[in-house]
N, C-alpha and C positions, 0 to 999 in steps of 0.2 A: 725917854727919848720919841721924838717926835716922828708921827708918822707921816709921811711925803709919797703923795700919788701925784701922776700928772695922766691927765687925758690920752687916749691913745689917738692922737690926730696926726697928721702929717708934719704940720708943724713943730709938732712937740717932739719928733723921731728925728727932724732934722736937726733942731737945736741939741738933743742929748747926744748927737752922733759929733755934729761940730764941736761942742764943749770938749768931748773928750776927758772929764773930770778924771777918770780914775786911770786913763791911760791905755785902755783895752780895745780902741775903736779903729786902728790902722789895720787891721786883719778884716773888718768889717768893712772899711772902705774900699779895701784892697778885691773883698769879695764881689761888693755893689759893681764897680768898672768893670770886673772880669765876666759879669752876667750883662752888663748892658753893650759888651762887644762881642757877644755869642752870635753868631749868624746860624747856627744848625742846634738841633737837640742836644742836651747832656744830661748827665745824672749825677748827682751830689752827694755822695756817703760822707756822712760824719760819723765819727769813731770819738 
């Protein structure tokens, strides 16, 4: 099995989210949009 690693750069993160190869990025995109539209402090709790 070939090991595949990407450098942690803004461009690589953006491409990974846009490609959505595993189909799991929809929630991540929705969370990003929500955070960008916040005008007040919020607390996030991940379970």
